[in-house]
C-alpha positions in Angstrom: 3.7 -65.9 6.4 1.7 -66.4 9.6 3.3 -67.8 12.8 1.8 -71.3 12.4 3.0 -71.6 8.9 6.5 -70.6 9.9 6.5 -73.2 12.6 5.2 -75.9 10.2 7.9 -74.9 7.7 10.6 -75.2 10.5 9.4 -78.7 11.3 9.3 -79.6 7.6 12.9 -78.4 7.1 14.2 -80.2 10.1 13.0 -83.4 8.5 15.1 -82.8 5.4 18.8 -84.0 5.1 18.0 -87.3 6.9 16.5 -85.6 9.9 13.5 -86.6 11.9 11.5 -84.0 13.9 7.9 -83.5 14.9 5.9 -81.0 16.9 5.6 -81.4 20.6 2.0 -81.5 22.0 0.2 -78.1 21.6 3.1 -76.8 19.5 5.1 -76.0 22.6 8.3 -77.1 20.9 9.9 -79.4 18.4 11.3 -82.9 19.2 14.4 -83.8 17.2 14.7 -87.5 16.9 17.5 -87.7 14.3 19.9 -85.0 13.0 21.6 -85.6 9.7 21.4 -89.3 10.0 22.5 -89.4 13.7 19.9 -90.8 16.1 19.2 -88.6 19.1 17.9 -90.8 21.9 16.5 -89.3 24.0 15.4 -86.6 21.5 16.6 -83.0 21.7 13.8 -80.6 22.5 13.8 -77.2 20.7 11.8 -75.0 23.1 10.0 -72.7 20.7 6.3 -72.1 19.9 4.9 -70.4 16.8 4.7 -66.8 18.2 8.3 -67.0 19.7 9.7 -68.4 16.5 8.0 -65.8 14.3 9.2 -63.0 16.7 12.7 -64.3 16.6 12.8 -64.6 12.8 11.3 -61.2 12.2 13.9 -59.6 14.5 16.8 -60.9 12.4 18.2 -58.1 10.2 20.2 -58.0 7.0 19.2 -61.5 6.0 18.8 -60.4 2.4 22.6 -60.1 2.1 23.0 -63.7 3.1 20.0 -65.0 1.0 19.5 -62.4 -1.7 16.8 -64.2 -3.7 14.8 -65.4 -0.7 11.9 -63.8 1.2 13.0 -62.3 4.5 11.3 -64.8 6.7 12.5 -67.8 4.8 16.1 -66.5 4.8 15.8 -65.9 8.6 14.5 -69.5 8.9 17.5 -70.8 7.0 19.9 -68.9 9.3 18.0 -70.2 12.3 18.5 -73.8 11.0 22.3 -73.0 11.0 22.0 -71.9 14.6 20.2 -75.2 15.5 22.9 -77.2 13.7 25.6 -75.4 15.6 23.8 -76.1 18.9 23.3 -79.8 18.2 26.8 -80.4 16.9 28.5 -78.7 19.8 26.2 -79.7 22.7 27.5 -81.6 25.6 26.1 -85.1 26.0 23.7 -84.0 28.8 22.5 -80.8 27.1 19.4 -81.9 25.1 17.3 -78.8 25.5 17.7 -76.2 22.8 16.6 -72.6 23.6 16.7 -69.3 21.6 19.1 -66.8 23.1 20.2 -63.3 22.1 22.7 -64.6 19.5 21.4 -67.9 18.4 20.4 -71.3 19.8 21.9 -72.8 22.9 21.9 -76.3 24.3 21.4 -76.7 28.0 20.9 -79.6 30.4 17.4 -78.6 31.6 14.2 -77.2 30.2 13.7 -73.5 30.6 10.9 -72.3 32.8 7.6 -72.2 30.9 7.5 -68.4 31.0 11.1 -68.1 29.8 11.4 -67.4 26.0 15.1 -67.3 26.0 18.2 -68.4 27.9 
């Protein structure tokens, strides 16, 4: 699956389970307006673009053990959604910026520098 389709699939899946998400301008991130029925105002911002998302998902190993009947990239996306859930559910009130780090997704109070692809 190409990078843009993976990004589109991420946004689609974030809209399931009573969520509301949409692409930020120029696909420079994802705005999370609602998470599992809980309104997020102001929205959380997941700082990821299509190439960064694809690179992160393709780097995940041994996903087939967790999701045996799922293509590798989709299994990685499902695990990535779990990481987003953990970040949203455990974030401090002032931490509305979600970034990819070495072991998952982290909430922080400010946006990362534009050249920063991680924590």
